[in-house]
N, C-alpha and C positions, 0 to 999 in steps of 0.2 A: 156672632156666636160668644156665646161664655167663655171667660177665660179661667182655665183651671191649670192650677200649679203644683208639683210633685215635688218631694226633695231628693240631692244628689242621691243616698245613700235609698231612697225608693228606685231611684233608677237604674242604680245599681246590680240591685236584686233582679229585677226585671230583663237586664241584660242575662244576666249569669242564667236566669233558667229560658228565657227566649234564645240563647245559646245554643243548649242542651236539647229540650223541645223533642224532636224523635230522632235526634242522634242517638241516644245511650240506646235505642230502641233496634234503628235499622242499621245504622252505621257499621258496627262490629262484621256484620255477614257483607256488608259490601268493601270493607277496606280489605278485608281479606282473603277473601276472593280474589285480588290481583296481587297482594304482598304477602300471602301465606302468613307465617310468624313473624314479618318485620312491618306489621300492619301497625305495630305499637312508635315505631319509627315515623311512619308515616304521620299518625296523629300527632308526635311532637313537631315535628316541620308544619304541618297545617298550621297549628295552635299560634306558632312562631308568626308565619303568614299574614295570620288571621289580625296581630298587633300592626303590621302594616296599612292594612283595610280599614282596621279601625282607626288610623292616623287620617285617613282620607274622607273617612265621614267627618270627622271632629273638623278638618280643616273648611270642610263643606259648610259645614254647620255656623263657622264663625265666620262666612259671607254673608249668612243671614239669619242671626243672632233669635231676629222675632219673629221668622217666617217657618211654616212647615215644610216640607221638603215639596208639597204641590204648588202651595204659594212661591216658595223660591224658585222652581222650574219657570213658571210664570213673568217672572220678576227677572231674571237673567237670561233666559229663549227667547222672552216676548210672550204675548199672547196667544198667537200663533202656533206657536211648535212649543211653549209651553204646556200648551193642553195638551198637545197629543200625545207627549213625551209621558204627561200626570195621566191621561187616560190609560196607557198600556201598564202604569206603573200600577193605577190602581184594579184593572183585569186580574193582573197577574197577583195582587193581595188578595182579591176574593177566589181566583182559583186556589189559591193557596190554603186559605181556609176552608174552601170545601174538600180539599185534598185530605187537609189534617183532621176532618171530622171521620174521613172514610175510614183514616186509618187506627181512631180511635173505636168503630164499629167492628171493622175485620181483626183488629186484635182481640177484643173482647167474645168475638164469637169464637174465633178460632182458638184461645189459650185459656179463657174463663166459662162463658156460656156458650157452646157450640147449639143450643138449641134457639136460642135467641137470635131473631133474625138484626141485621147490621141497621137496619132502619131505627130501631127502637136507641140503640145507644146513642146514635148522632142524632135525634129528636131530642132525647133527655139531655145531650152534653149541651146541645145549641141552645137551648132553654138558657142554660147557666151563661152563657155567653152574652146572646141577648140578652139578658135581665143585668148585667155586667155593665155594658154596653151604656143603658138605660142611666146607668148610676153615674157613670162617669170615670174619667182617668183619675179622677183623685181616690174615689173606692177603692177603683180595683187595684191599685198601688198599693193602700191599705192591707187589702186581702193579700196579696202578693209576700208584704214584711208579717203576716200572721202566717203564710204557707211555707215560709222559705227555714224556717226553723225547725220547720218538721219534714223537710226535703233533708236537708242537713243531717240530721237525726239517722233518719232511713239510711240514707247513704254511708254513716259511719257504720251503724248496724250491720248494713249490708257487706260491708269491706271483712270486717272484725268476721265475722260469721264463715264470709267464705274462705278465708286465708289458709285454714288449713286443709283445704283439697287441693294447693298451688303445687304444681311440677313446672322446676324451673326447667326441665328440658325441652320442654315445649318453645321455648323460645330458641333455642339452639339447632342449626345455623345462625347466627347474625349476618346481618348484609346483603343476604343470599339473594334478594329480589333483584329482577333487572330494572334499570332507570327508568325505560318505558312505564313499565306498572307501577313503579314507586310515585312517577309525575300523573297519571291519572289516577290514582289512589289518594294523592295529596288535596287533586281538584276538586275531586267528588266528596272527599270530606269536608273541606270548604264550602260546596257549594251546599250542603246541610249544616252545616255547623256556622260560618259568618258571614256567610253570602244573603241569607235570609234578615239579620242584622240589620240593614239599609233601613230596613222598617222602622226602626228606632227614628230615621230621621223626624218621623211625622212627630214626634215629642220632643227630640233633643235639636238645638236646645231651648227653643220657647216653650216649654210648659216647665222646663227646671228649675227650682229657685236660686240656686247658685250655680254660674255656668262653668267656673273652673273645676269645682267638687266633680259637677258630672263628666266632666272631662275624663277625670283621674277614674271616676266609676265607671265610664266604658271602658276601658282598660282594666281594672281589676276586675268589672263583672266578666269580660271574656278571659281572661286569664283563669280564674277560678271556672269558669265553664268549659276551659277546656281541661285543666286538672282532672274535674269530672270524667268526661270524656275519655281521655289520655288511659284513667284508672279501669273505665268500665272495658274500652278495646283489651288493655294490657291483661285483665283479669279472665276475661271470656279466652284468650289465646293461653293463660296459664292453667286454667283448670279444664274446658274443653278440649283443646288443642286446635290448632289450623285449621286442618280437613272438616272436623266437625264444627267448629266455629262458623268456614264460611256457607255449610249445609243448613244452618237451621234458618227458618223466616223469623225471628225474634232471640237471637241468642243471649242475650241478655237475661230476660224471662227464663231459659232455658239454663241459664247460670246460678239463677234463683234459687230453681227447683233441687241443683246439687249440697245447697247446704243443708248438714245434718250433725249435730251437738248432740254427745249421748244417747245418741238413738230415741229423742223424746224431741227433741227442737228441730223439723221435718218440715216441709211444706210452706214454709213461709214466702212461696213464691210473690203472695202476694203486696210483699213489701216493695217488691221492685214495680207493679203495676203501680202501687199507689205512687210511688216516687215517678213514674213516669208520666201520670195522667195529670199531676202537678204542672209538672215542667210543657206538659203540652196545652194545659188550658191557658197558660200566659201566653204562649205561643201563637195559639188560635186566635187569643181574642185581639192583640198585637195586629195580627192581619184584618181582621174583621174592623177591629175601628178604626185603622188606616184608610181601611178602603171606605167605609163610610164618611169619615171626616172628608178624605179627598172629593168624593161624590158633593159632599155640601159644598166646601169652598170653591168647587170650579162651576157648579150652577150658583153662587152668591145667596146659599141658604145659611139662614142666621141660625138656625135650629135643628140641630142636624137629627134630633131624634125622633120625628116621624119617618127617618129613612130604616131606622134599625130597624125593625121587624119586618117589612118586606125584604129587605137586602137577609137580612139573618133566613127568612124563606127560602130565597135564592140558594146561597150557601149549601142549606139541608140542600136543597134537589142536587146541586153539584156535587155533593157528597158519594150521592148514589151512582152519577155518571161519567166521574172524572174519569174512574180505573174499572174496565169491566173484571178484571180478577189482580190478583196479590201479583202475579206475572207481568202483566201489562205496568203496574206500580212499579214494579225491582226496575226493567228497562227505561222507564220514564226518568227516575229519580239517578240511572246511573248513565242515561246518555243526553235527554233533554234539561230537565233540568236544570243542570249547569251553565248551559248557553244561556236559558230564559235568563236565570240570575246573576251569569256575568255582565250582561246588557245592562241592567241595572241597579247593580252595585258597585260594578266595578267602573262600566263605557260612560253611562250617565253620570255618576259623581267625576269624572275627567274633562268630561264635557263643559259639566257646570263649571267646572273651577278654570277650564281656561279661557271660556267666553265671560265671567265672573271679572276677571283679569285684563285682559281686551276693554270691556266696558266699565272697568275701575269701581265694578261692584264690592265694598270689602266693609259689611257690617252697616249699621243703622244707627249713625250717631244721634242721640239722643235732643231732641228740640231744646234750644235753649227760651224760657219765656223772661227771663231776667231783661229790664228794657236799660236800654242805655242810658249815661246820665254824665251829664258835664257840669261845669261851674253855672253857665249862665240857666240851666235847667231845659231838660228834652222831653219830648211827649211821646212813651208809647200805648198805645190802646188809650184808655182811658185816664190815664194817669198821669199828673203833673208832680213836679218836686222842685225845690229851693235848692239853692248853694249849699253845700254838703251832707244832701237828704238821701235815702234809698230810696229807690223806685221799683218794686215788683209787683207784675201784672198790672192791677186796678189798684194800687195806694202808692201813697206818696208821704214823705215824712220830709218835716222843715223843722229846723232848730233842734230843739233838744224833744220832740214830741212826736207819738205815732199817731196816724191815722187811719181809722179805719171804719165806715160806713159811712151813709152820703148825706151828711150834718155839716151844718156851718157854726160858727161860734163868732160873740163877739161881747165884748162887754155889756155892750146895750143891745143886743141881736136878739132876737126869739125865732127858734126853730119850731116847726110844725110837724115838722114829718118824724127827722129820727133825733138823736140827743141832743140836748146843749151841752159846750164846754167850755169851760175859760181856763187860760193861763197851760198850766203845764198837765192839762190831763189828755187822755187817749181817747181817737173817734174812731169810727168801725168803715170802712169803706172806702170811698176814690177822693177825699178831699187832703189839701195838709191845714196846718195851722203853725202860727209863729210864736213867738215865745209869749205875747199877753190876748192877741184879738187879732191876727192872721186869718185870714180867707183865699185859700186857691182851689182848686179843685172840680167842682163839678155843682155848683150853688149857687146862688145869689146875692148880694148882700147889699145893704145899706145900714146906713150910723144907727140908726134907733127903727127900723122896719123890719119885718118877719120874713123869712125865706122859706117856701114851700117845696115840696117833695124834691126831687133830685136833678132839677134844671143844673147842665152841663157850659161849665166857662174854658171853652179852647178857642185860640185862635194869637194873635201874638200881639194885642192889649195889655198892658198892667192893671193889679187889682191893687186899688192902696186902703189900705184900712188903717184908720185910727185907733190910739187908743191914749190915754190919759197918760203914758209916760214914755211913749211911743208914737215918734213922728217918722218914721220913716218907711217908704214902701218897699213889699215885697217883690225883686226883682225877679223871680222865677214864674209868676203866677200866669196863665194862660185865659184868656173870657173868650165866649164865643160870643159870634153875633149878636145871635138872638136869644140869649140868655135875657131874662124879665129881670128886672132891678123897682122896689118899691122905695 
């Protein structure tokens, strides 16, 4: 499978928009129904606790920095248990992608185009997701960079325009919600806001170019996304009131309908829809992409692109059957989804960390291909070296010259394959040279004869070369028993 790399800044943007997703559309009603006017407090606590969850994700990523979450499961838990957990993770990813397509269809049908069937919206949006998956994560990350400024501008415009309608008395009395209701509201909000961020372990840190910066981007993206979510929930309570917010299906969209500036800037709730569509596009893509990549890695398929279209049709079908109505969707998000997401967002990473610590799996140190050397010369691969030389992979250096190529040189030698050099010249390949005419490495030589091709000299015998001004032997050369000498 081809390796794709994104920048840490792009990863931060993906984290921010993925954390928002459907949260800005449905979470105000869910949280306010439990905690009433104290929903903003639950939102703040949820964002703070989400940072601890991000710390868990970062720690898991450090254990296997070059592997995706599916590959890390197999490496840490073993092939059998790793595949089982990975399959469960992939199923959850596709179900979530289908549910997000359902939200797109039901929102557009309910609030924007009532006479259009939900299937039409889901189908059009699935084409965008499938096409983005075909182009790859790099192109998707660039598109997120383009959409991010638009999202921020729309959000700032939305906050500024709705500010005149704020009523501070809607927040009173403060801290009236019981502890039990506050606790369940925090868990449900985290289930929508931060639990789904476990999907980012499919690209973190294996796909990010700078791991340290990506870790900071993980935290920064979550914090910024939390600020947006806190602002939306607080504004919904301040403008609509807690009772009105809890009774609405999409309170943030109803909030945008209240914008009225000078009796001429009205009915601009489409800006809220645009902001939500941008964020849900990022989140839906990440769930779908993680599922396709996970299937390809479990089945050992090098190219995941043939899987994109069939699984795209599968999530399109799921979007039509995952929820029979909006009431079922609301109950699912309150009671069922937090449990499923808890298993894969908290329980599974904790198990991975525990098993990795027991098995002493702590990152993948890079393979050192540099050969060892000592004063008497040592061989690594096809390389030989003399005293004081540096040996890297298939190259050798002796005295003051650099050797690279399969050539030999002598004052009276003739090379018929590669270039001929004398004295302090440089050769390209797997040979070594002495000050005037030393031959070591992968060639055979004689005083006045010619060398052909790339015959190797490896064994324990020494190769003696003669020069007009040099009668010494090269002490660190090796010679093959089967090499030909003319």
